[in-house]
C-alpha positions as a Markdown table, in Angstrom:
| # | Residue | x | y | z |
|---|---|---|---|---|
| 1 | Met | 68.5 | -55.5 | -51.3 |
| 2 | Val | 69.9 | -58.7 | -51.8 |
| 3 | Gly | 69.2 | -60.9 | -55.3 |
| 4 | Gly | 66.2 | -58.5 | -55.2 |
| 5 | Met | 64.6 | -59.6 | -51.5 |
| 6 | Thr | 64.1 | -57.1 | -49.0 |
| 7 | Glu | 66.5 | -57.2 | -45.9 |
| 8 | Cys | 64.6 | -58.0 | -42.7 |
| 9 | Thr | 65.5 | -55.5 | -40.4 |
| 10 | Lys | 63.7 | -52.9 | -38.4 |
| 11 | Asp | 64.0 | -49.9 | -40.8 |
| 12 | Ala | 62.9 | -52.5 | -43.9 |
| 13 | Leu | 59.6 | -53.3 | -41.8 |
| 14 | Ala | 59.0 | -50.4 | -40.5 |
| 15 | Gln | 57.2 | -48.4 | -42.6 |
| 16 | Pro | 55.4 | -51.7 | -43.4 |
| 17 | Ala | 54.6 | -51.9 | -40.5 |
| 18 | Thr | 53.3 | -48.3 | -39.9 |
| 19 | Asn | 51.1 | -48.6 | -43.2 |
| 20 | Ala | 49.3 | -52.3 | -41.0 |
| 21 | Ala | 48.8 | -49.9 | -37.7 |
| 22 | Gln | 47.2 | -47.5 | -40.1 |
| 23 | Ala | 45.1 | -49.8 | -41.4 |
| 24 | Met | 43.7 | -49.9 | -37.9 |
| 25 | Gly | 42.6 | -46.6 | -37.7 |
| 26 | Pro | 44.7 | -43.4 | -39.3 |
| 27 | Asp | 45.6 | -42.1 | -35.9 |
| 28 | Asn | 47.9 | -45.7 | -34.7 |
| 29 | Val | 51.3 | -45.2 | -34.8 |
| 30 | Tyr | 53.4 | -48.3 | -34.5 |
| 31 | Thr | 57.3 | -48.6 | -32.7 |
| 32 | Ile | 59.2 | -51.5 | -33.7 |
| 33 | Ser | 60.9 | -52.9 | -30.5 |
| 34 | Asp | 61.4 | -56.6 | -32.0 |
| 35 | Leu | 61.9 | -58.2 | -35.2 |
| 36 | Gln | 62.0 | -62.0 | -36.2 |
| 37 | Cys | 62.8 | -63.0 | -39.3 |
| 38 | Ala | 62.4 | -66.6 | -40.5 |
| 39 | Asp | 62.0 | -68.3 | -44.0 |
| 40 | Gly | 61.0 | -64.8 | -46.2 |
| 41 | Trp | 58.8 | -64.5 | -43.1 |
| 42 | Ala | 58.8 | -61.4 | -40.2 |
| 43 | Val | 57.2 | -61.0 | -37.0 |
| 44 | Thr | 57.6 | -56.8 | -35.5 |
| 45 | Gly | 56.0 | -56.8 | -32.3 |
| 46 | Gly | 55.9 | -53.4 | -30.6 |
| 47 | Leu | 53.7 | -51.3 | -29.3 |
| 48 | Leu | 50.4 | -49.8 | -31.2 |
| 49 | Ala | 49.2 | -46.4 | -29.4 |
| 50 | Asn | 47.6 | -42.9 | -31.1 |
| 51 | Lys | 49.2 | -40.1 | -32.1 |
| 52 | Ala | 47.8 | -38.0 | -29.4 |
| 53 | Asn | 49.1 | -40.1 | -26.8 |
| 54 | Pro | 52.2 | -41.9 | -28.6 |
| 55 | Asp | 53.7 | -44.1 | -25.4 |
| 56 | Met | 50.5 | -45.0 | -23.9 |
| 57 | Gly | 49.3 | -48.1 | -26.3 |
| 58 | Ala | 48.8 | -51.8 | -26.5 |
| 59 | Pro | 51.6 | -54.9 | -27.2 |
| 60 | Thr | 51.0 | -55.4 | -31.1 |
| 61 | Ser | 52.7 | -58.5 | -32.7 |
| 62 | Phe | 52.3 | -57.8 | -36.5 |
| 63 | Val | 53.3 | -60.9 | -39.8 |
| 64 | Phe | 54.4 | -59.8 | -42.7 |
| 65 | Glu | 55.7 | -62.2 | -45.6 |
| 66 | Gln | 58.6 | -61.3 | -48.2 |
| 67 | Glu | 57.1 | -61.1 | -51.9 |
| 68 | Gly | 60.2 | -60.3 | -53.6 |
| 69 | Gln | 61.9 | -56.1 | -52.6 |
| 70 | Phe | 58.2 | -56.1 | -50.2 |
| 71 | Trp | 57.0 | -56.8 | -46.7 |
| 72 | Ile | 53.1 | -57.5 | -47.2 |
| 73 | Pro | 51.1 | -57.8 | -43.8 |
| 74 | Lys | 49.1 | -61.2 | -43.9 |
| 75 | Asp | 46.2 | -61.1 | -41.5 |
| 76 | Lys | 46.9 | -64.2 | -38.6 |
| 77 | Ala | 43.7 | -64.9 | -39.0 |
| 78 | Lys | 44.8 | -66.7 | -42.3 |
| 79 | Val | 48.3 | -67.7 | -41.9 |
| 80 | Cys | 48.4 | -69.2 | -38.0 |
| 81 | Gly | 46.1 | -71.7 | -38.2 |
| 82 | Thr | 43.0 | -73.7 | -37.0 |
| 83 | Asn | 44.4 | -73.3 | -33.7 |
| 84 | Pro | 46.3 | -70.6 | -33.1 |
| 85 | Thr | 46.1 | -70.9 | -29.4 |
| 86 | Thr | 48.5 | -73.9 | -28.9 |
| 87 | Thr | 52.0 | -73.6 | -28.3 |
| 88 | Thr | 53.6 | -75.0 | -31.2 |
| 89 | Ala | 52.3 | -74.6 | -35.1 |
| 90 | Pro | 49.2 | -76.9 | -36.5 |
| 91 | Ala | 49.8 | -78.3 | -39.4 |
| 92 | Asp | 47.8 | -76.1 | -41.4 |
| 93 | Ala | 49.5 | -72.7 | -40.4 |
| 94 | Leu | 51.3 | -70.9 | -43.3 |
| 95 | Ile | 53.7 | -69.1 | -40.9 |
| 96 | Pro | 57.0 | -71.0 | -40.4 |
| 97 | Ala | 57.0 | -72.8 | -37.2 |
| 98 | Ala | 59.8 | -71.3 | -35.6 |
| 99 | Leu | 57.9 | -67.7 | -36.3 |
| 100 | Phe | 54.5 | -68.9 | -34.5 |
| 101 | Leu | 55.0 | -68.2 | -30.8 |
| 102 | Pro | 55.3 | -64.6 | -31.6 |
| 103 | Gly | 53.5 | -64.2 | -34.4 |
| 104 | Cys | 50.7 | -66.7 | -33.4 |
| 105 | Ala | 49.9 | -66.6 | -29.6 |
| 106 | Ala | 51.6 | -63.1 | -29.2 |
| 107 | Gly | 48.7 | -60.0 | -29.1 |
């Protein structure tokens, strides 16, 4: 932790990402393969799968915003703006532009 803030590392995001996956289904597992961070935001990219078959899943990204020492999952529909299918962040996007493509345009 640096100055009361949690670092943006795979270890720091592992549990919040698992919690986000399990919020979608209690038997879900999530393995982070990619992590990008900017301006107090993070996007994890990884494989969302079922405990029964953890190697077979779907590429999935989760968006998080840092609040103090916690990473809070964010609803993409609320942070990606009104046109999340473009390749550049719309003016009303809350997520930093640097994370728009991996966080909003990806799965």
